[in-house]
N, C-alpha and C positions, 0 to 999 in steps of 0.2 A: 740414209735409208737402208744401205746395205746391211748395217748392223741389226736393224729391226728384222730384216728378212731371215737372218741366220740365227738369231738368238731371242726367241720369244720368252725364254726364262729370264733373260736380262730385263726385258720390258716389264715382266710381271714383278720382278724384284724392285725395279724403279717405281712402279706403280704402288707397291706396298710401302716403299719408303716415303713417297709423296703423300700417301694416304694416312700417314701417321699424324698429319695435321688435322685430320677429320675427327669427328666425334667430339667437338669442342663442348657440346652441351653435356655430354656424359662427364666431362672433367670439370667444367666451370659453372654449370647450372645445377643447383640443388634445391630441393624443396625444403620446407621447414623441418626441423628435427622432430623426432617422436616426442610426445608429451610436451610440446612447445607451450601449451597453456600454463604449465607450472613454472616456466622459465621467465626470469626477469629480463634477460637479454639473450639473444641468439643471432647468428648470422646465417644467411642463405643467399643464393644467387638471385639478384634482382634485375639483371640486365638481359635484354632480349638480343644482344649482339651475338652470343654463341649460337642460338638457334637460327638466326638469320644467316650467319656464315655457313652453318651446316646445310641449310636449305639451298644456298647457292652452289656449294660444292657437290651436293647430291645431284642437283640438276645437271651440272657440268659432267659429272661422272656417268650419269645415265645417258646423256646425249653422246658422250664419247663411246660408250659401249655400243650404242646403236650404230654410230658411224663406223666403228672399227669392224663390226660384224659384217658390214657390207663392203669392206675394203678388199681389193685384190692384191695390194702391195705387201701385205703382211702374211708370212707363212703361219698357219695355225691361228687364224683370227679368233676362233671360238674361245681359246684359253685366255687371251687378253681381254676379249669382250666380257667373258665370265668374271674375270677379276674386277674389271670396272663396274660391272653390274652388282657384284657382291659388295664392293666398297660404297657404291651409290645407295644400296639398300641399307647398309649399316649407318651411313651418314644421315639418311632420311629418318631412320629410327632414332638417332641421336637428336635430330631436330624436333621430332615429335615429343620426345622426353623433355627437351628444353621448353617447348611451348606449353607444356602442362605444368612443369615445375615452377616456372617464374611467376605465373599468376597466383599459385597457391602460396608461394613465398611472400608475395606482396600482400595478400589477404591476411596471412598470419602476422606479418609485421604491423599492419593496421590494427588488428585485434590487440596485439601486444602494446602498442602505443596507447590505445584507448584504455586498456586495463591499467597501465602504469599511471596515466593521468588520473584515472578514477581513484587509484590507491593513494595518490599524493593529495587529492582534494578532500578525501574523507578522513575523519579522525580515526585513531587506532582501532577502536573496537570494530569498525566496519571496513577499514581500508585493507586489511590483510585477510587472505582467504580462510585461515583457520578460525577466525572469530565469527564468521557468519555473514549474513546478507544485510545490507543497509535497509533502513526503513523504506516503505514505498515512496514517500516523498522526502526528498533531501534538498535543502536543509529542513529539519523537522519544523513544524509550525511553532511559532513562538508562543509561549504561555504568558498572557498578559493578565495582570491582576485587575480585577474589575473594581476599580475604586470610582466612586461618583466624582464627577467633575466639580460639583459644588456641594458644600456640606449640607446636610439636611437642615431645614429651617428649624430654628430654636423655638420651642413652644413657650410662649410667655403666658403663663397662667397665674392667676392670683392665688395666694395661699388660701387654703380652705378656711372658710369662715368659722370662728369659734362657735361651738355649739352651746346653746343656753342650758344652764343646769338649774 
């Protein structure tokens, strides 16, 4: 405790060093890339773990800032509380970014999967984007030749009678 009383700069430095583990969402959560509609394959952050970790660390840092601000054991508690507050806000912003990036990544991945399945199931003129859109109903209706099931009845007629001359 004596060290904390004499050296708030050391506490701030230790806080900054510990806070280097914060901001996980800024590092590990990423949304879909630009123009992802044209890409056959892409990677983005699909896990909610980084924003959850950021939320927990943000809460811990904000509670620590509030408790240090009211402490009488630390010389210059405002500096340390301000550092914790700033790191809590930064970590909270990282969590918000993660909570928005992950759902957009998952939605883009689902669209990519549906697009790839569609391209694999349609024949080449319709499967690839440069060739155009598929017909409104796929597969197209089959064209059946309309042949009668039974042949037409044969007409049995007698040959014309010879005419008298």
